[in-house]
Backbone as CSV, one residue per row, in Angstrom:
resi,resn,N_x,N_y,N_z,CA_x,CA_y,CA_z,C_x,C_y,C_z
1,MET,18.536,6.399,-20.225,18.310,5.263,-19.895,17.165,4.948,-18.987
2,ILE,16.080,4.067,-19.223,15.345,3.923,-19.064,14.915,2.678,-18.054
3,ARG,14.619,2.440,-16.748,14.938,1.443,-16.217,13.598,1.067,-15.818
4,HIS,13.318,-0.489,-15.771,12.186,-1.540,-15.718,12.198,-2.339,-14.673
5,VAL,11.061,-1.991,-13.393,11.050,-2.791,-12.236,9.629,-3.562,-12.446
6,VAL,9.785,-5.011,-12.208,8.834,-5.716,-12.129,9.149,-6.486,-11.087
7,MET,7.887,-6.711,-9.917,8.200,-7.583,-8.951,6.689,-8.321,-8.909
8,TRP,6.695,-9.790,-8.294,5.922,-10.724,-8.587,5.618,-11.118,-7.120
9,ARG,4.580,-11.711,-6.806,3.822,-12.460,-5.478,3.520,-13.471,-6.203
10,LEU,4.258,-14.699,-5.600,3.924,-15.765,-6.002,2.413,-16.600,-5.591
11,LYS,1.966,-17.828,-6.139,1.260,-18.178,-5.487,1.912,-18.980,-4.328
12,PRO,0.858,-19.097,-3.268,1.277,-19.845,-2.030,1.665,-21.703,-2.569
13,GLU,1.282,-22.198,-2.899,1.776,-23.309,-3.469,3.032,-23.477,-4.006
14,VAL,3.598,-22.416,-5.165,5.150,-21.956,-5.789,5.678,-21.854,-4.356
15,ARG,5.284,-20.682,-3.304,6.211,-20.581,-2.454,6.605,-21.187,-1.035
16,GLN,5.726,-22.361,-0.851,5.839,-23.407,-0.052,6.428,-24.243,-0.401
17,SER,6.599,-24.462,-2.127,7.653,-25.545,-2.007,9.103,-25.262,-1.983
18,GLY,9.274,-24.516,-1.286,10.743,-23.671,-0.951,11.366,-22.969,-1.686
19,ARG,11.869,-23.265,-2.834,12.266,-22.924,-4.066,11.497,-23.075,-5.251
20,LEU,11.471,-21.630,-6.298,10.981,-22.021,-7.558,11.693,-22.597,-7.873
21,GLN,10.569,-23.811,-8.518,11.315,-25.272,-9.393,11.781,-24.843,-10.565
22,ASP,10.952,-23.925,-11.473,11.085,-23.181,-12.816,12.176,-21.952,-12.720
23,LEU,12.911,-21.835,-11.773,13.907,-20.794,-11.870,14.767,-21.055,-13.192
24,ALA,15.198,-22.341,-13.147,16.815,-22.586,-14.106,15.654,-22.233,-15.649
25,ARG,14.739,-22.488,-15.471,14.216,-22.026,-17.095,13.997,-20.764,-17.359
26,ILE,13.734,-19.964,-16.419,13.394,-18.638,-16.112,14.671,-18.065,-16.583
27,GLU,15.711,-18.499,-15.637,16.988,-17.854,-15.744,17.844,-17.856,-17.441
28,ALA,17.346,-19.208,-17.892,17.798,-19.268,-18.885,17.446,-18.352,-19.984
29,THR,15.709,-18.136,-20.328,15.303,-17.121,-20.925,15.435,-15.724,-20.628
30,ALA,16.320,-15.462,-19.444,16.430,-14.176,-18.817,18.023,-13.902,-19.828
31,ALA,18.915,-15.047,-19.642,20.138,-14.984,-20.267,20.192,-14.946,-21.973
32,ALA,19.379,-15.586,-22.442,18.895,-15.179,-23.940,17.977,-13.980,-24.463
33,MET,17.196,-12.853,-22.865,16.929,-12.011,-23.220,18.064,-11.083,-23.374
34,ARG,18.768,-11.143,-22.701,20.031,-9.986,-22.460,20.695,-9.935,-23.699
35,ALA,21.044,-11.235,-24.474,22.090,-11.623,-25.762,20.880,-10.680,-26.857
36,GLY,19.768,-11.312,-26.640,18.913,-11.470,-27.999,17.554,-10.250,-27.841
37,ILE,17.963,-9.105,-27.188,16.750,-7.810,-26.945,17.266,-6.817,-27.786
38,PRO,17.367,-6.216,-28.673,18.259,-4.495,-28.849,17.854,-3.796,-28.007
39,GLY,18.379,-3.096,-27.590,18.362,-1.793,-26.488,18.514,-2.201,-25.020
40,LEU,18.725,-3.284,-24.772,18.680,-4.129,-23.501,20.055,-4.066,-22.929
41,ARG,19.999,-2.987,-21.985,21.505,-2.704,-21.264,22.207,-3.849,-20.225
42,ARG,20.821,-4.173,-19.574,20.675,-4.929,-18.172,19.852,-5.654,-17.554
43,LEU,19.808,-6.518,-17.565,18.958,-7.736,-16.992,19.347,-8.373,-15.631
44,GLU,18.557,-8.036,-14.414,18.620,-8.853,-13.315,17.462,-9.635,-13.142
45,LEU,17.692,-10.639,-12.092,16.661,-11.519,-11.591,16.614,-11.707,-10.481
46,GLY,15.821,-11.455,-8.980,16.251,-11.517,-8.148,15.075,-12.547,-7.079
47,LEU,15.164,-13.376,-6.694,14.533,-13.990,-5.918,14.654,-13.862,-4.658
48,ASN,13.727,-13.311,-3.336,13.487,-12.690,-2.329,14.428,-14.020,-1.150
49,GLU,14.923,-13.475,-0.579,15.237,-14.193,0.546,14.935,-13.860,1.937
50,ALA,14.089,-12.369,1.899,13.609,-12.030,3.224,11.963,-12.912,3.905
51,ALA,11.978,-13.144,4.897,10.993,-13.225,5.534,9.790,-12.121,5.748
52,SER,9.295,-11.762,4.812,8.504,-10.535,5.123,7.090,-10.807,4.549
53,ALA,5.579,-10.629,5.612,4.788,-10.654,4.728,4.655,-9.643,3.971
54,ASP,5.056,-8.522,3.488,4.446,-7.700,2.216,5.863,-7.899,1.574
55,ALA,6.563,-9.052,1.429,7.530,-8.589,0.695,7.363,-9.364,-1.011
56,ALA,7.863,-9.238,-2.239,7.681,-9.801,-3.149,8.840,-10.997,-3.041
57,ASP,8.292,-11.822,-4.369,8.713,-13.239,-4.495,10.264,-13.147,-5.463
58,LEU,9.383,-12.561,-6.447,10.383,-12.644,-7.507,10.387,-11.066,-8.139
59,MET,11.583,-10.776,-8.871,12.084,-9.415,-9.169,12.617,-9.427,-10.392
60,LEU,12.212,-8.358,-11.508,13.184,-8.295,-12.539,13.456,-6.770,-12.951
61,LEU,14.919,-6.455,-13.080,15.279,-5.048,-13.355,16.018,-4.949,-14.491
62,ALA,15.486,-4.514,-15.430,16.241,-4.383,-16.816,16.304,-2.490,-17.181
63,GLU,17.706,-2.853,-17.833,17.717,-1.274,-18.036,17.623,-1.381,-19.958
64,PHE,17.193,-0.007,-20.288,16.732,-0.198,-21.966,17.886,1.007,-22.343
65,ASP,17.966,0.836,-23.590,19.041,2.365,-23.957,17.455,3.676,-24.420
66,SER,16.163,3.155,-24.574,15.065,4.356,-24.660,13.940,3.854,-24.434
67,TRP,12.703,4.318,-24.153,11.615,4.295,-24.389,11.346,3.593,-25.213
68,GLU,11.638,3.700,-26.729,11.354,2.840,-27.569,12.018,1.322,-27.887
69,ALA,13.300,0.961,-27.114,13.775,-0.110,-26.672,12.787,-0.709,-25.745
70,LEU,12.025,-0.168,-24.445,11.432,-0.720,-23.501,10.093,-1.364,-24.500
71,ARG,9.692,-0.811,-25.311,8.520,-1.169,-25.994,9.005,-2.395,-27.285
72,GLY,9.771,-2.302,-27.373,10.266,-3.268,-28.148,10.384,-4.587,-27.719
73,TYR,11.270,-4.330,-26.653,11.327,-5.798,-25.537,10.014,-6.067,-25.213
74,GLU,9.046,-5.120,-24.861,7.539,-5.800,-24.590,6.506,-6.916,-25.417
75,SER,7.142,-6.219,-26.915,6.385,-7.242,-27.899,7.437,-8.353,-28.416
76,HIS,8.635,-8.475,-27.970,9.659,-9.344,-28.122,9.358,-11.117,-27.670
77,ALA,9.585,-11.458,-28.515,8.765,-13.556,-28.477,9.791,-13.538,-27.130
78,LEU,10.796,-13.293,-26.672,11.395,-13.760,-25.645,10.968,-13.262,-24.614
79,HIS,10.471,-11.908,-24.390,9.515,-11.532,-22.909,8.135,-12.262,-23.503
80,ASP,7.715,-12.677,-24.281,6.506,-13.399,-24.254,6.952,-15.133,-23.929
81,GLU,7.909,-15.400,-24.041,8.660,-16.946,-23.167,8.570,-16.692,-21.861
82,LEU,8.920,-15.234,-21.437,9.607,-15.115,-20.117,7.988,-15.115,-19.336
83,ARG,7.606,-14.457,-19.973,5.569,-13.912,-19.911,4.937,-15.350,-19.394
84,ALA,5.384,-16.186,-20.399,4.547,-17.451,-20.290,4.818,-18.356,-19.088
85,LEU,6.260,-18.217,-18.589,7.166,-19.199,-17.801,6.081,-18.861,-16.351
86,ILE,6.326,-17.206,-16.352,5.583,-16.789,-14.793,4.518,-16.253,-14.374
87,GLY,3.727,-16.211,-15.250,2.100,-16.099,-15.262,1.517,-17.282,-14.675
88,PRO,1.579,-18.284,-14.992,1.042,-19.247,-14.222,1.006,-19.381,-12.326
89,LEU,2.460,-18.959,-12.176,3.040,-18.963,-11.310,2.445,-17.903,-9.897
90,ARG,2.384,-16.577,-10.910,2.414,-15.644,-9.954,0.459,-15.231,-9.743
91,THR,0.322,-14.541,-8.531,-0.918,-14.135,-7.712,-0.678,-12.583,-8.223
92,GLU,0.230,-12.268,-7.945,0.233,-10.377,-8.579,1.588,-9.756,-9.041
93,ARG,1.402,-9.094,-10.058,1.968,-8.659,-10.573,2.329,-6.723,-10.217
94,ARG,3.927,-6.468,-9.939,3.430,-4.749,-9.726,4.898,-4.321,-10.870
95,VAL,4.640,-2.913,-11.830,5.480,-2.848,-12.854,5.721,-1.577,-12.480
96,LEU,7.181,-0.849,-12.879,7.505,0.799,-12.504,8.324,0.974,-13.591
97,ASP,8.102,1.841,-14.419,9.251,2.124,-15.408,9.357,3.852,-15.645
98,TYR,10.843,3.677,-15.349,11.157,5.580,-15.366,12.332,5.866,-15.560
99,GLN,12.850,6.859,-16.099,13.870,7.296,-16.839,15.049,7.540,-16.103
100,LEU,16.355,7.258,-16.083,17.197,7.619,-15.216,17.689,8.847,-15.633
């Protein structure tokens, strides 16, 4: 099994608004991804609650059957939709992929 972790820092104006306004759309897209991407076993989104200067603001954790399934996810239309939602909101992105 492959674990895929992505963490984003959001733009200051997005963070200062208190809550991520597009969270419902992001969560709906994540739900569609859970149901529609072959080889995707698990997908979680997390919105940071800690007040730490070095904390990420938003996290995605996904688990895949294989490296091939992860590659399929990376080019899937639903992943592109999520990327389009989060991309304009972020200033930084970190990714970690590893085998369990």
